[in-house]
N, C-alpha and C positions, 0 to 999 in steps of 0.2 A: 241252505240258500246257495244259489248259483252266483259266484263272484263275477264271472264274465260270460255273457251269452251274445253271440252274434247270429244274425239270420240274413242269408243272401248278401253278406257284406262284399261290396265290389268297389274297386277304385280304378279308374281309367285316367291315363294321361295321353292327350292327343289321340283319343279313341282307342288306345291300346291298353288292355287290362293288365294291371300289376297285381291286383288281388281279385279273384273271381269267385263269386257265390260262396263265400266262406260261412259255413255253419259251425260254430265253435261253442263249446260249453265247458267251463272250468268251475269245479265245485269249490265251495268255501273251505279253506284250510288245506287245499291241495297244492302240490308242487307240480306245475305243468310246464314241460319243456316244449318250446315251439321251434322245431328244428328244420334246417334246410341250408342249402348253399347260399353264398352271397348273391343278392339279386332275386331271391325267391319271393319276396314280398313281406318278410317278417317285420321290418321296421315300419313299412307302410301300414301294416295292420295295427301296430302299436300306436302310430300317429293318429289313426282313426279312433282307437279306444280312448285316447286322451284328448280328442278333439283338436289336435294340432293341424289336421287336415280333415276335410269333410268327404264322406263316401259318395261315390257316384250314385249308387243304389244300396239298399239294405239298411239294417239297423244294428246298433251295438248297445247293449245294456251292461253297465259296470256297477257293481255293488248295489244292484237293484234299481239303478237310476239310468235315465237316458243319457248317453255319452255327449249329446249335443246340448240338450236343455239344462242339464245339471252338471256341466263341466267343472265349475268352481268347487262345488261340494265334493265331487269325485276327486279332484286334485288334492283337496285338504286331507283326504283319507287314504291317499295313494303315495307311496314312495317310488320314485322312478330314477333309473340310471339310463340316460339316453345313450345311443350308439356314438353320436358325436358330442362328447361331453367336454366342455371347456371350463377353465377356472378363472377367477379374478386374481391376477398376479399380485396385486397389492394387498390382498386380504389373506389372513392366516387361515389355517385349517379350522381353528376354533370359530372364527368369524363366519366361515362358510356354513358350518353346522348351525350356529346361532341364527343365521338368516333363515334357514329352513324352518327351525323351530318357531321363530317369530311369525313367519309367513303363514304357517298352519295352525297357529295358536296352540302349539303343543309344548309339553314339558319334557325335559331330558337334560342330561349332563354331557356337554360336548366332549369332555376328556374321556368319559367312558365310551362314547360312541366311536371316537377316533381310535381308542385303544383296541376296540374290537376288530378293527381293520388293519392293525399293525402300524398305526401312525401316532402311537402314544408319545414318541420322542420328537414328533414334529408338530405338536398341537399349535404352537405359537410361531411357527416358521411361516414365512409368506409363501403362498402356493406357487408364486412365480418361480421359485427355486426348487419345486418338486420335480422329480423325474416323471416319465410317462406313467410308470407303474404306480407311483405314489399318487398321481392325479386320478388314476382309475380307482384306487382305493378310497380317495377322498370322495369321489362320486358315489361310491357304495355307501360310505358313511352318511352322506347327505340323503341317500334313499331310505336308509333304515332309521334315520333320526325321528324321534317322536312316536315310534312303534306304530306304523301305518297298518291299516287293515289289509291292504293290497300292496304287494311289492312287484314292480315291473322292471325287469333288468334286460336291457338290449345289448347283446354281445358283452356280457360282464367279464369274460376271460381275456378280452383284448388288451394286449400290452403287458400282461402279467407274467412273472416268472413262476416256476413250479410252486414256490411257497405261496404266492398270491393266488394261484389257481386253487390250491387246497384251502386257503382262507375263505374264498368265495363259497366253496362247497360247505364249509363249516357255518358260515353266516346263514346260508340258505336253510340248512338243517335246523339251526337255532330259531330262525323265524317261523319255520313250520311248527316247531314244538311250542312256540308262543301262541300259535293259532292263526297266524297270518296266511293269506293265500299268496303264493309266489308263482308268477308267470314270467318266464324268461326265454328269450330267443338266443340261438347260437348256431354257428356252423361248426363248432368244435364238438362233434357229436359224441366222442368217447367220454368227455368230461361230464356232460349233463346227465348221461345215462345213470351215473352213480347216485344222483339225488332225486330223480324225478319219480313221482307216483305214476304219471302218465305222460306220454309224449304225442305230439302231432307232427307229422312229416309234411312239409310244405315244399312244392316244386312248381316253379313257373306260376305262382299265384294260386295254385290249387292245393287243397288238403287232400293228399293222396292216401293217407293211412293215419290211424289213431289207435292208441291202446297203451298197455304197460310195455316196458322194454321187452319182457319175455313174450308177450302176445305178438309184438311186431316181429321179433326174431322167428317165432313159430309161423307167423303169417307168410314171412318171406322165405321160409325153408332154410334159414340159417342154421347150420349144424354145429354142435359142440364136439370137441375132440379131446381125447385123453392123450397127452404128450408125455412120453416116458423116456427118461435118459437111462440107458441100460447098456450092458455089454452083450446082451442076448443077440444071437445071430439068426440063421435061417430056421433052426429048430424052434426058437421062441416065436418067430413069425408064423410058422406053420401051426403051432399049438394054439395061438390066439385066433387064427383064422378059423379053427375048428369049433370055437365057442359059438353055440347057438344064439343068434341075436346080434352078433358082431357084424356090422355092415361092411367096413373096410379097414385094412391095415396097410400101412406104408412105412417106408423108412425115409427119414429126413436127417441127413448127417448122422450123428450118433444117436438119434432119437427114433422111437417107434411112435407113430401117430395112429391112434385107434378111434374109429367112429363107431359108437355104440350107445345104447340107452343108458341113462344115469344109473339104473340098478345093476348094470353089468360091470361098472368100473372097477369095483373092488374084486370081483370075480376074475377080471382080466389081470389084475396085479397078482392075485394068488396063482393063477395058471403060469404066469411068467416066472414067478419064484420056483414053482414046481419043476421047471425045465433046468434049474440050476443057475439061471441068470441073476445078475446082481442089479438091483434097482437103485440107482444113484439119486434120482429125484423124479417127481412126476407133477404134472399141473393140468388143469382143465382150461381149455380155450373155449369160452362160451360163445364166441362170435360177438359182434358189436352191433349197436344201432346203426352205425355207418354201413356195415355189411347189409343190414336189413334195408336201409334207405336205397342203396344201389340196386338191390334185387327188386324192390317194389317199384322204383322209378323205371327200371328197365321193363317191367311187366306192363306198366301204364303206357309206355311209348311203343311197345312191340306191335 
C-alpha cells in the first residue's frame, strides 16, 4: 500500500507558490527523507498532509484516505512531531504522553515510551523545567506513543546534541522495523542520509530529484575518494597514477586522495605498499546527499 500519495499538490500565499505541483509517493513501511533548505516548502507540505492548511490545488492521500475528508481518522493513526513544538509547562512528561494515548484511543506505557527517548529520569518532572533538547525528545515520545502506522517528523534534529541526534536515528530505525512508515523533513542532510530508504530533494517548492541516497549521488555525479594517510612521496604518487582506471590522484596535507572505481581501491593500497610506503590509515569519502543536493540544484537553475 502507498502510505502517502500527492498529485499536483500546490500551495500559494498571496499568489506566490510555496509548494508547486508536488507529485509524491511514499510506500508503506518506507523511511522517506524529505530534504531541503529552510524555506523550501517542507513544513507546508506536511501541513497539507495533515490538513492543517488546505492546498490551493491538487490532492493528498494519506494511509489510503483523503487528507481533507478523513483528517480525524488519519490523525488517530499518525504520530507527528511538528517543527514548532510546544509543551504544557504545568504537565509532566508522563501526562503529555498519556494525553496522546487517550486522544488516539491507544494503549501504551508512558514510562517505556519516555525511556526510549532518553527521558526515563524525567517522567514525572514538569515539562516547563525541561531544556530545549528535552522538549524536543518529549515531542518525539508523543509522536511514537501508541505505535502509529505513520510517523511524520518535521525537523526532528532541531535543538539536539549529538546524543539526541543519534537517539532520533535509533528511534526511526526501530519504528521501521516495527512496520511503520516514517516520513520526515530536515535541512540537516548528512544525518537523514544514514537512515533513509529513499529521499526527495525539495528546492523552492519543487521536487527536483528523488531516489536512494546512492542514486542521487550518482545522478549528481558526486564522486567517492580514497583518502590515504601515508609517508609515500612522489614515487608513490607516480605509481598510483599508472594504475589503469584511476581517474585522479592528489596530495592534501599528508594524505593521498585517489579518485577511482570501488573495485580498484584495494589494488591502489597494494601498489602503494609495493613502493615501500607506509600506510598509516585509509578511509573512503563517499560524498554526501548535501553534495548531491547542491549539484542537482545548480543544474536545475543553470
